[in-house]
C-alpha positions as CSV (number, residue, x, y, z in Angstrom):
1,X,-5.9,17.1,-12.1
2,X,-6.4,13.4,-12.4
3,X,-7.5,10.8,-9.8
4,X,-5.4,8.1,-11.4
5,X,-3.8,5.6,-9.1
6,X,-0.8,3.6,-10.2
7,X,0.0,0.2,-8.6
8,X,3.5,-1.0,-8.1
9,X,4.1,-4.7,-8.0
10,X,6.8,-7.0,-6.7
11,X,6.0,-10.2,-8.5
12,X,2.3,-11.0,-7.8
13,X,2.0,-8.7,-4.8
14,X,1.0,-5.0,-4.9
15,X,3.6,-3.2,-2.7
16,X,2.5,0.4,-3.3
17,X,0.0,2.8,-4.7
18,X,0.9,6.2,-6.1
19,X,-1.0,9.1,-7.5
20,X,-0.5,10.3,-11.1
21,X,2.5,12.4,-10.0
22,X,4.2,9.5,-8.3
23,X,3.4,10.6,-4.8
24,X,2.9,7.7,-2.4
25,X,-0.7,6.9,-1.3
26,X,-0.3,3.5,0.3
27,X,2.3,0.9,0.8
28,X,1.8,-2.8,1.7
29,X,3.8,-5.3,3.7
30,X,3.3,-9.0,2.8
31,X,4.1,-12.1,4.8
32,X,5.0,-15.5,3.5
33,X,2.4,-17.5,1.5
34,X,-0.4,-16.3,-0.7
35,X,-2.6,-13.2,0.2
36,X,-0.9,-12.8,3.6
37,X,-1.1,-9.0,4.0
38,X,0.5,-7.9,7.3
39,X,0.3,-4.1,7.2
40,X,-0.9,-1.1,5.1
41,X,0.7,2.3,5.5
42,X,-1.5,5.2,4.4
43,X,0.2,8.5,3.4
44,X,-1.8,11.7,3.9
45,X,-1.4,15.2,2.4
46,X,0.2,16.6,5.5
47,X,2.9,13.9,5.5
48,X,1.6,11.9,8.4
49,X,1.4,8.1,8.1
50,X,-1.0,5.6,9.6
51,X,-0.1,1.9,9.9
52,X,-2.8,-0.6,10.2
53,X,-1.4,-4.1,11.1
54,X,-3.5,-7.1,10.4
55,X,-3.7,-10.1,12.7
56,X,-4.8,-13.6,11.6
57,X,-6.4,-14.4,8.3
58,X,-9.8,-12.6,8.3
């Protein structure tokens, strides 16, 4: 088993991370502009997801 993480990009922005088998680990939602991350969805082994929305530009 490997702990490799593969990043999937849409242009300059990373939109997803997968494990070595292609299973989703995280997905990202970007807003307009540069480095405007709005939300991250984290996928767990039991299929549950957790969405963490960001507010402002911290």
